C-alpha positions, 0 to 999 in steps of 0.5 A, spaced: 739 649 226 732 649 228 730 655 233 737 659 232 736 666 230 742 670 227 742 677 230 747 682 227 749 688 231 754 692 227 757 699 227 763 699 223 764 699 215 767 692 215 762 689 220 756 692 217 759 689 210 760 682 213 753 682 216 750 684 209 754 678 205 753 673 211 745 673 210 746 671 203 750 665 205 747 663 212 740 661 211 738 662 219 732 667 220 736 674 221 735 680 224 740 686 222 742 692 225 747 696 222 750 703 222 754 703 216 749 701 210 754 703 205 748 703 200 746 696 201 740 695 197 734 692 201 730 691 196 734 685 194 733 681 200 734 674 202 728 670 204 731 669 211 732 676 213 726 678 218 728 685 219 733 690 217 735 697 220 740 702 218 738 707 222 743 706 228 746 713 231 752 714 234 755 710 240 751 714 245 745 715 241 745 707 241 746 706 248 741 711 250 735 710 245 737 705 239 738 699 243 730 699 244 730 697 237 734 690 239 730 689 245 723 690 241 726 685 236 728 680 241 721 680 244 717 679 238 722 673 236 721 670 243 713 671 243 713 667 237 718 662 239 719 660 246 725 656 244 729 661 241 736 661 241 741 667 238 748 667 235 750 674 236 754 678 230 758 684 233 764 689 232 770 686 236 771 693 239 764 694 241 762 687 243 759 690 250 754 693 246 750 687 246 749 686 253 744 692 254 738 689 249 739 682 251 739 683 258 733 688 258 730 683 254 731 677 259 735 673 254 742 674 255 742 666 257 739 664 250 745 667 247 749 660 244 755 664 240 758 671 240 761 672 233 766 678 233 768 681 227 774 685 226 773 693 225 780 694 222 787 696 225 783 697 232 784 690 233 791 690 233 791 696 237 787 692 242 791 686 242 798 690 243 794 693 249 793 686 253 796 686 260 798 680 264 793 676 267 788 679 262 783 673 262 782 674 270 781 681 269 777 681 263 772 676 266 771 680 273 770 686 268 765 683 264 761 680 270 761 686 273 758 690 267 753 684 267 751 685 274 751 693 273 746 693 268 741 688 271 742 692 278 740 699 273 747 702 276 748 708 272 756 707 272 754 701 267 752 707 262 760 709 262 762 702 262 758 700 256 760 707 252 768 705 253 771 702 247 774 696 251 778 690 250 773 684 252 774 681 245 780 676 246 777 674 253 771 672 250 773 668 244 776 663 249 769 662 252 764 657 249 764 657 242 765 664 241 769 666 235 773 673 233 774 674 226 780 677 223 786 677 218 793 675 220 792 673 227 798 669 226 802 676 226 799 679 232 805 680 238 804 681 245 809 679 250 804 679 255 800 674 252 802 667 253 802 661 248 797 658 252 792 664 252 793 665 245 791 658 243 785 658 247 783 664 243 778 662 238 781 666 232 778 665 225 780 668 218 776 674 216 776 673 208 771 678 205 773 677 198 771 670 198 764 672 201 763 677 196 765 672 191 760 667 194 754 671 194 756 674 187 750 678 184 745 676 189 747 682 193 746 689 190 749 695 193 745 700 189 746 704 183 752 708 186 756 702 187 753 698 181 754 703 176 761 705 178 766 704 173 774 705 173 779 706 168 783 700 165 789 702 169 787 705 176 790 707 183 785 709 189 789 714 193 786 713 200 785 719 205 785 720 212 783 725 217 784 733 216 791 736 218 789 742 222 785 745 217 782 745 210 788 749 207 794 746 210 790 739 209 790 741 201 797 743 201 799 736 205 795 732 200 798 736 194 805 735 196 804 727 197 800 726 191 804 730 186 810 726 188 806 720 186 803 723 179 811 723 177 812 716 178 806 713 176 804 717 169 801 711 166 795 711 171 788 714 172 787 716 179 781 716 184 781 719 191 777 715 197 776 720 203 775 718 210 768 718 211 768 723 217 772 728 212 769 728 205 772 732 199 766 737 199 767 740 205 774 742 203 773 747 197 781 748 196 782 740 196 776 739 191 779 744 186 786 741 187 783 734 185 780 737 179 786 740 176 790 734 177 784 730 174 783 725 180 776 723 180 773 723 187 769 716 190 763 718 195 766 717 202 760 713 204 761 707 199 765 701 202 771 701 198 772 694 199 766 692 195 769 696 189 776 693 190 773 686 190 769 687 184 775 690 180 781 686 182 785 690 177 785 696 181 791 698 185 791 702 192 796 707 195 795 713 200 795 713 208 795 707 212 788 703 212 785 696 215 784 695 207 791 693 207 789 687 211 783 685 207 786 685 199 792 682 196 798 685 198 801 686 191 795 691 189 798 696 194 803 700 190 805 705 195 804 708 202 804 715 205 807 716 212 808 711 218 805 704 218 800 702 223 796 697 225 796 690 221 800 694 216 805 695 221 805 687 222 805 686 215 811 690 214 815 687 220 814 680 217 816 683 210 809 681 207 808 688 205 814 691 201 811 698 198 814 705 196 813 710 202 812 717 200 813 722 206 812 730 206 817 734 203 819 740 206 817 746 201 815 753 200 808 751 200 808 748 206 811 754 209 806 758 206 800 754 209 804 754 216 805 762 216 797 763 214 795 759 220 800 763 224 798 769 222 790 768 222 791 765 229 795 771 231 790 776 228 785 772 232 789 773 238 791 780 237 784 782 239 785 778 245 791 782 246 788 789 245 783 788 250 788 785 255 793 791 254 787 796 255 785 792 262 793 792 263 793 800 262 787 801 266 790 797 272 796 801 272 792 807 272 788 804 278 795 803 281 797 810 280 791 813 283 792 808 289 799 811 290 797 818 290 791 817 294 796 813 299 801 819 299 795 824 300 793 820 306 800 821 309 800 828 307 793 829 311 795 825 317 802 829 317 798 836 317 793 833 322 799 832 327 802 839 326 795 842 327 794 838 333 801 840 336 799 847 334 793 847 338 797 844 344 802 849 344 797 855 344 794 852 350 800 852 354 802 859 351 795 862 354 796 858 361 803 861 361 800 868 361 
């Protein structure tokens, strides 16, 4: 379509990956802003890519400063093409982030379509949180937010920064789309059949996209040169458990159980991007002792799994469960959440589940945390005792002073009585 431009504004790993693949599939002139570049090689860019920027900061940095990059790009396009219209691609949980740049560039009404990309399990959480009369409620909020931005109301910054549930409402407007896996499994008693049917929910299939793109896309040597052993399992990590020492013990407890059950496999570990293994020397040492290879935390695991279809996964719950063939998931650590919970509930995900076994190692790690905290609090307690002792001395001195004052008062009264008595004696003589 002539005069139509794709604007990709992506923050999460999956939306960023979608943008990087879709520019090779959709040949419309495209501008891409991503936070999670995942080693994408811009040197091998398609001819329709006008601009690519992978330097968007965190949410607050984007809303306070980086949004201006999008404003500038929109202004450049409009200055060259007065008839320009836009299709905006953005994370479903941050769809409101498009408002500030498009309103300030005076082209919000030039948006032909909004395509929202599921960021993962947060999509399932948001659907579960939909309340009654959601359409009317979200419609009012969305329009209020637009007005606040136009009026330069300071409250709009707070409203924009809040990860909020606009995406399902917006998917019912015009020809907007929300791309996500397993939309048919979503459950919420507050969502009527009529409301859900109005939602334009489309399937998100990254595997198909990557197969279609083929070798046209490159993610740099970190990914292109990565090789798995013939029989491999990737263990997916999660957040830290209180501190590094305790985290190491939790992982050791779980993984040691797995190693016994899967002796014929080579194991790899993929950390949560916010908790790299290099920040935990004890965990790193444990992986080395078990010959578990560590995958760089910034590499999008989806790409490695799509290109190595013989590799299986296990570990903590992840949105990747809904984006690969379910028979590749060998086991789970802990509880099921998000899409994984829905898959299990519908008997689509049947895997072995490992939980933490009570052991002396866990008790030892807990005691170390306890005694470390006590030693820190001990300093505070010592000073508290000193202060309490001083306070007691003050109270004691105060009591003594009061007692002395009473004695002095009594002495003063006795002296006055003596003087009066002496006067009477003198007069009587």
